[in-house]
C-alpha positions in Angstrom: -4.2 -28.1 17.1 -7.0 -29.2 14.8 -8.4 -27.5 11.8 -12.0 -26.8 11.1 -13.8 -29.3 8.8 -13.3 -28.4 5.2 -10.3 -26.1 5.9 -6.7 -26.7 5.2 -3.6 -25.9 7.3 -1.8 -25.1 4.0 -4.4 -22.5 3.1 -3.8 -19.1 1.7 -4.2 -17.4 -1.6 -2.7 -18.9 -4.7 -2.7 -15.6 -6.5 0.5 -13.7 -7.1 0.8 -10.5 -5.1 0.2 -7.4 -7.2 3.2 -5.3 -7.9 3.3 -2.2 -5.7 2.8 1.1 -7.5 2.6 4.7 -6.3 -1.1 5.6 -5.8 -0.5 9.0 -7.4 1.8 8.6 -10.4 1.9 4.9 -10.9 5.7 4.5 -10.4 6.4 0.8 -9.7 8.4 -0.3 -6.7 10.9 -3.1 -7.1 9.8 -5.5 -4.3 8.7 -4.2 -1.0 8.1 -0.5 -0.6 11.4 1.4 -0.3 11.9 3.2 3.0 11.6 6.6 1.2 8.0 5.9 0.2 5.0 7.1 2.3 2.2 4.8 3.4 -1.2 6.3 4.0 -4.4 4.6 5.1 -7.4 6.3 3.6 -10.9 5.0 4.1 -9.5 1.7 5.3 -7.3 1.2 2.2 -3.5 1.2 2.4 -1.9 3.4 -0.3 1.8 4.0 -1.0 3.3 7.1 -2.5 6.7 7.3 -4.1 9.4 9.7 -2.7 8.8 12.3 -5.4 5.0 12.5 -4.9 5.6 12.4 -1.1 8.0 15.4 -1.3 5.7 17.4 -3.6 2.7 16.9 -1.3 4.4 17.0 2.1 2.3 19.8 3.6 -1.0 18.1 2.6 0.3 14.8 4.0 1.2 16.4 7.3 -2.1 18.2 7.4 -3.7 14.7 7.1 -5.6 15.6 3.9 -6.8 12.7 1.8 -4.9 12.3 -1.4 -8.0 13.2 -3.4 -7.5 16.8 -2.1 -3.9 17.1 -3.3 
């Protein structure tokens, strides 16, 4: 397969990935999001919430309210 002119097969971002943090309280995750964290897509943006924030706002999450409402 050939590449488009001016592009590279080794492309990609050279930036380091940003550390994952809870979108509500800012708790950092060590590495990938733990299985106890909740992932929510709001307005096309993926947000992660730690297990504590997820538990405290479970009814709002199940009611599909945006995090701005909790």
